[in-house]
Kinemage of the C-alpha trace (Angstrom):
@kinemage 1
@onewidth
@group {chain A} dominant
@subgroup {mainchain}
@vectorlist {calphas} color= white
{ca met a 1} P 54.792 181.622 97.580
{ca pro a 2} L 53.842 178.738 94.969
{ca val a 3} L 56.747 176.819 93.654
{ca glu a 4} L 57.271 177.857 89.980
{ca arg a 5} L 57.288 174.554 88.011
{ca leu a 6} L 58.646 172.960 84.617
{ca leu a 7} L 55.479 171.036 83.308
{ca pro a 8} L 55.244 169.371 80.353
{ca thr a 9} L 52.092 170.649 78.911
{ca glu a 10} L 49.637 173.423 79.358
{ca asp a 11} L 47.035 170.808 80.978
{ca ala a 12} L 49.603 170.001 83.374
{ca arg a 13} L 49.832 173.494 84.618
{ca asp a 14} L 46.347 173.856 84.480
{ca leu a 15} L 45.951 170.861 86.536
{ca leu a 16} L 48.781 172.128 89.254
{ca glu a 17} L 46.643 175.485 89.196
{ca leu a 18} L 43.479 173.680 90.058
{ca thr a 19} L 45.234 171.257 92.632
{ca arg a 20} L 46.486 174.660 94.665
{ca glu a 21} L 43.042 176.331 94.625
{ca ile a 22} L 41.305 172.757 96.032
{ca ala a 23} L 44.029 172.791 98.114
{ca asp a 24} L 43.901 176.159 99.549
{ca lys a 25} L 39.989 176.233 99.361
{ca val a 26} L 39.594 172.835 100.895
{ca leu a 27} L 41.840 171.298 102.903
{ca glu a 28} L 44.018 174.398 104.065
{ca pro a 29} L 41.640 175.341 106.366
{ca asp a 30} L 40.622 172.004 108.338
{ca ala a 31} L 44.017 170.416 108.298
{ca ala a 32} L 44.927 171.690 112.038
{ca ala a 33} L 41.319 171.189 113.520
{ca phe a 34} L 40.978 167.493 111.712
{ca glu a 35} L 44.130 166.503 113.047
{ca lys a 36} L 44.227 167.453 116.399
{ca glu a 37} L 40.661 165.692 116.884
{ca glu a 38} L 41.308 162.924 115.007
{ca arg a 39} L 38.308 163.430 112.565
{ca tyr a 40} L 38.769 161.874 109.059
{ca pro a 41} L 38.406 164.059 106.187
{ca ala a 42} L 35.858 162.543 104.197
{ca glu a 43} L 34.569 165.436 102.756
{ca ala a 44} L 38.247 166.302 101.238
{ca phe a 45} L 38.710 162.872 99.661
{ca arg a 46} L 34.933 162.976 98.025
{ca ala a 47} L 36.170 167.138 96.304
{ca leu a 48} L 39.889 165.504 95.506
{ca gly a 49} L 37.831 162.520 93.694
{ca ala a 50} L 35.505 164.945 92.086
{ca ala a 51} L 37.901 166.864 90.570
{ca gly a 52} L 39.737 163.682 89.307
{ca leu a 53} L 42.466 164.117 91.676
{ca leu a 54} L 42.276 160.342 92.833
{ca ser a 55} L 42.926 158.859 89.461
{ca leu a 56} L 45.599 160.575 87.744
{ca pro a 57} L 48.685 158.860 86.753
{ca tyr a 58} L 46.151 155.782 84.940
{ca pro a 59} L 45.018 155.572 81.692
{ca glu a 60} L 41.766 158.016 80.454
{ca glu a 61} L 40.457 154.185 79.119
{ca phe a 62} L 39.389 152.991 82.768
{ca gly a 63} L 38.593 156.098 84.078
{ca gly a 64} L 41.880 157.949 84.801
{ca gly a 65} L 43.472 160.793 84.446
{ca gly a 66} L 45.596 159.777 82.093
{ca gln a 67} L 48.711 161.990 83.795
{ca pro a 68} L 52.675 160.845 83.718
{ca tyr a 69} L 54.089 160.665 87.019
{ca glu a 70} L 55.910 163.285 86.736
{ca val a 71} L 52.679 165.492 87.057
{ca tyr a 72} L 50.769 162.945 89.363
{ca leu a 73} L 53.945 163.337 91.743
{ca gln a 74} L 54.065 167.429 92.093
{ca val a 75} L 50.388 167.245 92.404
{ca leu a 76} L 50.625 165.216 95.787
{ca glu a 77} L 53.198 167.384 96.952
{ca glu a 78} L 50.652 170.415 96.088
{ca leu a 79} L 48.472 168.519 98.539
{ca ala a 80} L 50.991 167.353 100.957
{ca ala a 81} L 52.001 171.017 101.260
{ca arg a 82} L 48.713 171.628 103.082
{ca trp a 83} L 47.677 168.469 104.930
{ca ala a 84} L 50.070 165.475 104.869
{ca ala a 85} L 47.659 163.273 105.942
{ca val a 86} L 45.755 163.906 103.097
{ca ala a 87} L 48.020 163.163 100.540
{ca val a 88} L 49.336 160.160 102.064
{ca ala a 89} L 46.280 158.359 102.215
{ca val a 90} L 46.074 159.812 97.953
{ca ser a 91} L 49.444 157.794 97.635
{ca val a 92} L 48.195 155.112 98.883
{ca his a 93} L 44.922 154.974 96.951
{ca gly a 94} L 47.363 154.829 94.069
{ca leu a 95} L 49.297 152.078 95.387
{ca ser a 96} L 46.137 150.015 95.828
{ca cys a 97} L 45.472 150.135 92.305
{ca his a 98} L 48.316 149.258 90.999
{ca pro a 99} L 48.201 145.538 91.143
{ca leu a 100} L 44.977 145.370 89.309
{ca phe a 101} L 46.112 147.786 86.376
{ca ala a 102} L 49.636 146.115 86.031
{ca tyr a 103} L 48.621 142.421 86.647
{ca gly a 104} L 45.089 141.987 86.607
{ca thr a 105} L 43.611 140.126 83.097
{ca pro a 106} L 41.642 142.475 81.139
{ca glu a 107} L 38.287 141.222 82.905
{ca gln a 108} L 39.413 142.226 86.050
{ca arg a 109} L 40.581 145.257 84.889
{ca glu a 110} L 37.006 146.086 82.804
{ca arg a 111} L 35.153 145.068 85.941
{ca trp a 112} L 36.847 146.839 89.219
{ca leu a 113} L 38.987 149.296 88.247
{ca pro a 114} L 36.720 151.839 86.334
{ca glu a 115} L 34.960 152.052 90.150
{ca met a 116} L 38.402 152.308 91.640
{ca leu a 117} L 39.639 155.247 89.734
{ca ser a 118} L 35.917 156.728 89.445
{ca gly a 119} L 36.860 159.342 92.747
{ca asn a 120} L 34.053 157.644 94.431
{ca val a 121} L 35.810 155.486 96.554
{ca ile a 122} L 39.409 155.384 98.147
{ca gly a 123} L 41.267 152.165 98.652
{ca ala a 124} L 44.105 151.020 101.024
{ca tyr a 125} L 47.212 148.429 100.902
{ca ser a 126} L 47.478 145.639 103.087
{ca leu a 127} L 50.947 143.946 103.079
{ca ser a 128} L 52.426 144.576 106.564
{ca glu a 129} L 51.993 142.135 109.721
{ca ala a 130} L 52.822 143.008 112.913
{ca his a 131} L 55.832 140.644 113.067
{ca ala a 132} L 56.700 141.346 109.312
{ca gly a 133} L 57.066 144.533 108.560
{ca ser a 134} L 60.141 144.985 106.656
{ca asp a 135} L 60.279 141.535 106.161
{ca ala a 136} L 57.370 140.745 103.764
{ca ala a 137} L 58.234 137.144 103.310
{ca ala a 138} L 57.898 136.604 106.695
{ca leu a 139} L 53.987 136.670 105.689
{ca arg a 140} L 51.951 134.777 108.086
{ca cys a 141} L 47.711 135.979 107.075
{ca lys a 142} L 46.979 133.070 104.852
{ca ala a 143} L 44.564 132.474 102.292
{ca thr a 144} L 43.783 128.665 101.793
{ca pro a 145} L 42.947 127.038 98.315
{ca val a 146} L 39.073 125.583 98.711
{ca glu a 147} L 36.382 125.575 96.224
{ca gly a 148} L 35.911 128.321 94.244
{ca gly a 149} L 38.471 130.534 95.822
{ca tyr a 150} L 40.497 130.676 99.438
{ca arg a 151} L 39.598 130.878 102.412
{ca val a 152} L 41.673 134.136 104.186
{ca glu a 153} L 42.635 133.691 107.608
{ca gly a 154} L 45.293 135.575 109.693
{ca thr a 155} L 46.432 139.306 110.445
{ca lys a 156} L 47.616 142.087 108.944
{ca ala a 157} L 48.771 145.752 110.359
{ca trp a 158} L 49.648 149.225 109.671
{ca ile a 159} L 46.846 149.761 107.007
{ca thr a 160} L 46.415 153.575 105.934
{ca asn a 161} L 42.757 154.283 106.067
{ca gly a 162} L 41.669 151.033 107.549
{ca gly a 163} L 38.314 150.587 108.435
{ca arg a 164} L 37.506 154.093 106.170
{ca ala a 165} L 38.506 151.982 102.758
{ca asp a 166} L 36.341 150.742 100.025
{ca tyr a 167} L 38.599 147.720 99.673
{ca tyr a 168} L 42.073 146.207 100.486
{ca thr a 169} L 44.580 144.936 98.043
{ca leu a 170} L 45.858 141.767 99.918
{ca phe a 171} L 48.897 139.652 100.228
{ca ala a 172} L 48.351 136.555 102.202
{ca arg a 173} L 50.347 133.626 102.116
{ca thr a 174} L 49.429 130.681 99.522
{ca gly a 175} L 52.320 128.734 99.877
{ca glu a 176} L 56.070 128.777 101.276
{ca gly a 177} L 58.807 130.565 101.000
{ca ser a 178} L 58.874 133.883 98.991
{ca arg a 179} L 57.217 132.306 95.820
{ca gly a 180} L 54.482 131.347 98.841
{ca val a 181} L 52.346 134.812 98.190
{ca ser a 182} L 49.887 135.846 96.332
{ca cys a 183} L 47.492 138.927 95.999
{ca phe a 184} L 44.191 139.617 96.604
{ca leu a 185} L 41.347 142.384 95.947
{ca val a 186} L 39.448 142.455 98.675
{ca pro a 187} L 36.346 144.343 99.620
{ca ala a 188} L 35.520 146.175 102.522
{ca asp a 189} L 32.524 144.351 103.150
{ca ala a 190} L 33.374 140.902 103.165
{ca glu a 191} L 32.149 138.592 105.579
{ca gly a 192} L 34.781 138.200 108.331
{ca leu a 193} L 36.665 141.205 107.993
{ca ser a 194} L 36.787 143.636 110.961
{ca phe a 195} L 39.408 146.356 111.701
{ca gly a 196} L 40.992 147.203 114.955
{ca lys a 197} L 41.135 150.250 117.106
{ca pro a 198} L 42.680 153.000 115.036
{ca glu a 199} L 46.831 153.617 116.004
{ca glu a 200} L 47.434 156.478 118.438
{ca lys a 201} L 50.282 158.253 116.465
{ca met a 202} L 52.257 161.189 116.426
{ca gly a 203} L 51.187 162.362 113.328
{ca leu a 204} L 48.695 162.111 110.422
{ca arg a 205} L 45.705 161.604 113.308
{ca ala a 206} L 43.179 162.281 110.718
{ca val a 207} L 43.384 159.425 108.667
{ca pro a 208} L 43.633 156.080 110.415
{ca thr a 209} L 45.772 153.320 110.503
{ca thr a 210} L 44.650 150.020 111.849
{ca thr a 211} L 45.158 145.894 112.049
{ca ala a 212} L 42.649 144.266 110.202
{ca ala a 213} L 41.392 140.401 111.133
{ca tyr a 214} L 40.740 138.043 108.763
{ca asp a 215} L 38.087 135.224 110.358
{ca gly a 216} L 37.552 132.748 107.535
{ca val a 217} L 36.632 135.220 104.806
{ca phe a 218} L 35.900 133.911 101.547
{ca leu a 219} L 37.766 135.714 98.079
{ca pro a 220} L 35.981 133.848 95.214
{ca glu a 221} L 39.265 133.067 92.872
{ca glu a 222} L 38.227 135.799 90.557
{ca arg a 223} L 39.537 138.016 93.487
{ca arg a 224} L 43.209 136.628 92.770
{ca ile a 225} L 45.667 138.955 91.048
{ca gly a 226} L 48.078 137.588 89.184
{ca asp a 227} L 49.393 134.250 89.515
{ca glu a 228} L 48.985 132.265 92.716
{ca gly a 229} L 52.958 132.824 94.177
{ca arg a 230} L 53.512 135.787 92.167
{ca gly a 231} L 52.382 138.242 95.067
{ca leu a 232} L 55.620 139.682 96.193
{ca pro a 233} L 57.005 140.905 93.162
{ca ile a 234} L 53.533 142.527 92.703
{ca ala a 235} L 53.971 143.704 95.821
{ca phe a 236} L 57.840 145.081 94.940
{ca ser a 237} L 56.365 146.786 91.687
{ca ala a 238} L 53.603 148.765 93.890
{ca leu a 239} L 56.186 149.916 95.983
{ca asp a 240} L 58.513 150.934 93.767
{ca ser a 241} L 55.773 153.268 92.755
{ca gly a 242} L 54.681 153.690 96.233
{ca arg a 243} L 58.409 155.214 97.341
{ca leu a 244} L 57.833 158.122 94.783
{ca gly a 245} L 54.382 158.826 96.178
{ca ile a 246} L 56.142 159.022 100.025
{ca ala a 247} L 59.114 161.363 98.330
{ca ala a 248} L 56.686 163.379 97.114
{ca val a 249} L 54.532 163.968 100.319
{ca ala a 250} L 57.821 164.445 102.346
{ca thr a 251} L 58.928 167.144 99.782
{ca gly a 252} L 55.604 169.178 99.978
{ca leu a 253} L 55.668 169.018 103.839
{ca ala a 254} L 59.101 170.105 103.499
{ca gln a 255} L 58.313 172.940 101.688
{ca arg a 256} L 55.864 174.190 103.588
{ca ala a 257} L 57.571 174.142 106.561
{ca leu a 258} L 60.647 176.298 104.726
{ca asp a 259} L 58.158 178.363 103.426
{ca asp a 260} L 56.634 179.171 107.328
{ca ala a 261} L 60.546 179.359 108.914
{ca val a 262} L 60.801 182.267 105.700
{ca ala a 263} L 57.783 183.873 106.370
{ca tyr a 264} L 58.493 184.584 110.306
{ca ala a 265} L 62.288 185.022 109.780
{ca lys a 266} L 61.096 188.028 107.877
{ca glu a 267} L 59.179 189.104 110.265
{ca arg a 268} L 60.749 188.262 113.589
{ca glu a 269} L 63.285 190.621 115.322
{ca ala a 270} L 66.026 190.474 117.273
{ca phe a 271} L 68.944 192.889 117.984
{ca gly a 272} L 67.021 195.803 115.911
{ca arg a 273} L 67.059 193.191 112.620
{ca lys a 274} L 64.530 190.910 110.979
{ca ile a 275} L 65.900 187.061 112.329
{ca ile a 276} L 66.353 186.025 108.359
{ca asp a 277} L 69.021 188.891 108.064
{ca his a 278} L 71.593 187.222 111.013
{ca gln a 279} L 74.168 185.429 109.029
{ca gly a 280} L 73.684 182.284 111.245
{ca leu a 281} L 69.751 181.938 110.462
{ca gly a 282} L 70.153 182.894 106.789
{ca phe a 283} L 72.281 179.971 106.500
{ca val a 284} L 70.102 177.352 108.345
{ca leu a 285} L 67.052 178.634 105.866
{ca ala a 286} L 69.784 178.237 102.769
{ca asp a 287} L 70.354 174.482 103.605
{ca met a 288} L 67.194 174.083 104.078
{ca ala a 289} L 66.129 175.365 101.040
{ca ala a 290} L 68.945 173.345 99.169
{ca ala a 291} L 67.353 170.239 100.695
{ca val a 292} L 63.832 170.891 99.828
{ca asp a 293} L 65.367 171.566 95.803
{ca ser a 294} L 67.368 168.478 96.013
{ca ala a 295} L 64.410 165.983 97.342
{ca arg a 296} L 62.364 167.223 94.480
{ca ala a 297} L 65.035 167.016 92.309
{ca thr a 298} L 65.678 163.307 92.961
{ca tyr a 299} L 61.745 162.161 92.610
{ca leu a 300} L 61.434 164.217 89.450
{ca asp a 301} L 63.938 162.054 87.845
{ca ala a 302} L 63.080 158.662 89.145
{ca ala a 303} L 59.825 159.930 87.736
{ca arg a 304} L 60.980 160.882 84.539
{ca arg a 305} L 62.301 157.443 84.219
{ca arg a 306} L 59.504 155.839 84.886
{ca asp a 307} L 57.582 157.534 82.378
{ca ala a 308} L 59.783 157.037 79.716
{ca gly a 309} L 59.743 153.409 80.546
{ca leu a 310} L 63.110 153.080 82.078
{ca pro a 311} L 64.587 150.903 85.153
{ca tyr a 312} L 63.732 153.047 88.375
{ca ser a 313} L 63.876 150.933 91.282
{ca arg a 314} L 67.448 151.857 92.639
{ca gln a 315} L 66.017 156.087 91.760
{ca ala a 316} L 62.744 155.554 93.482
{ca gly a 317} L 64.379 154.322 96.757
{ca val a 318} L 67.316 157.283 96.081
{ca ala a 319} L 64.657 159.824 96.037
{ca lys a 320} L 62.508 158.220 98.816
{ca leu a 321} L 65.855 158.069 101.344
{ca val a 322} L 66.422 161.478 100.490
{ca ala a 323} L 62.875 163.739 100.313
{ca thr a 324} L 62.392 162.031 103.687
{ca asp a 325} L 65.970 162.674 105.419
{ca ala a 326} L 65.290 165.863 104.354
{ca ala a 327} L 62.079 166.339 105.148
{ca met a 328} L 63.242 165.484 109.093
{ca lys a 329} L 65.607 167.565 108.818
{ca val a 330} L 64.107 170.469 107.510
{ca thr a 331} L 60.994 170.465 109.789
{ca thr a 332} L 63.440 169.915 112.583
{ca asp a 333} L 64.671 173.215 111.653
{ca ala a 334} L 62.097 175.339 111.064
{ca val a 335} L 61.282 174.159 114.876
{ca gln a 336} L 64.408 175.922 115.698
{ca val a 337} L 64.105 179.064 113.261
{ca phe a 338} L 60.525 179.732 115.644
{ca gly a 339} L 62.472 178.973 118.941
{ca gly a 340} L 60.523 178.546 121.713
{ca tyr a 341} L 57.216 179.273 120.262
{ca gly a 342} L 58.431 176.249 117.529
{ca tyr a 343} L 57.744 173.703 120.239
{ca thr a 344} L 54.203 174.759 120.981
{ca gln a 345} L 50.719 174.110 119.272
{ca asp a 346} L 50.327 177.538 118.431
{ca phe a 347} L 52.511 177.082 115.317
{ca pro a 348} L 52.190 174.289 113.031
{ca val a 349} L 55.636 173.548 112.290
{ca glu a 350} L 55.788 171.120 115.601
{ca arg a 351} L 52.842 168.898 113.593
{ca tyr a 352} L 55.173 169.040 110.667
{ca met a 353} L 57.826 167.751 112.780
{ca arg a 354} L 56.224 165.193 113.747
{ca glu a 355} L 54.457 164.089 110.494
{ca ala a 356} L 58.101 163.278 108.822
{ca lys a 357} L 58.910 161.029 110.942
{ca ile a 358} L 56.517 158.335 109.580
{ca thr a 359} L 57.706 159.541 106.116
{ca gln a 360} L 61.386 157.816 106.927
{ca ile a 361} L 59.729 154.431 107.610
{ca phe a 362} L 56.662 153.525 105.714
{ca glu a 363} L 57.164 152.364 102.382
{ca gly a 364} L 60.592 150.747 103.468
{ca thr a 365} L 62.184 152.115 106.234
{ca asn a 366} L 65.102 154.401 104.976
{ca gln a 367} L 67.427 151.538 105.765
{ca ile a 368} L 65.780 149.348 103.804
{ca gln a 369} L 65.980 151.963 100.853
{ca arg a 370} L 69.865 152.034 101.779
{ca leu a 371} L 69.664 147.851 101.416
{ca val a 372} L 67.635 148.165 98.181
{ca ile a 373} L 70.607 150.641 96.515
{ca ala a 374} L 73.064 148.664 97.428
{ca arg a 375} L 71.919 145.425 96.340
{ca asn a 376} L 70.717 147.493 92.795
{ca leu a 377} L 74.890 148.591 93.110
{ca ala a 378} L 75.955 145.260 93.248
{ca gln a 379} L 73.928 143.463 90.322
{ca gly a 380} L 75.276 145.760 88.020
């Protein structure tokens, strides 16, 4: 049963209906097979791009959808309820556009942003390194100033859509310490840029996660986004928005697990009754529903603050923490509701559980979210 949503406009309601139609027709039929076979969903991204779903939170003047974050995140949730890997890639694409939109010069935005928001290309975000996941200030990939630009040497890790994206928002070291990182926009065909073998992951297998090697890649100075040395504030600003995207994805995944568990509990009988009518199982489902509703409420609160121009960093951390912990608990409980069948690949709940785990790790682990929230409280 579709979630009844409180949306701000009639246009937003129409957009959600369009999203559901595309998700049901394009994503749902292929998700299980593509995940099992680790097959890249190029056609799915083309369909989403053609419908304008890859550019929703950005202004129409640059080719975006002009939608508030409150609406955009609910679109992500609907996509995730059918295919989490695709929804994550859509969220990462939105994340990769943020530095250029928020920190680029007018000339840079006019030159590159319309194409990035056209729906014809998809981007990736390249911050983490193998030794510097949560500790972004420990980056070693280096961009050395040379005549006319920078020469990049080093490796990056954990890149969603690595080797498949059309461009990469890169963070590389241009100086010392936390003020020695800069942001760059790298075209996928840059000479000297190569990608490693996709990681063998628990879930989200249809969309590759790879390393990237920069072997003397030259980037013209115009490819630097923002001032030199301001890369980490740019990265963290983008991550606040990205964390809301992951919160929405996690909520959609949890909602789907709940829906499947309820449907199964209404059909399966034990001791002469539908298992949903047994109080012990009914209470499990009630707790699952409460967790999903709470997760949705936290990300919508943060999104509305963002839309209103209010500080929302702490609320984004809370939303990411609450929603992803909920997704892990709800998907695990869904497997329990299915009993032995839940542990087999005959039903998709085991895939939901595997997919939920990564949401607690990327865009800042949930331990990092607790640190962000605590620091925000200390600063008062």
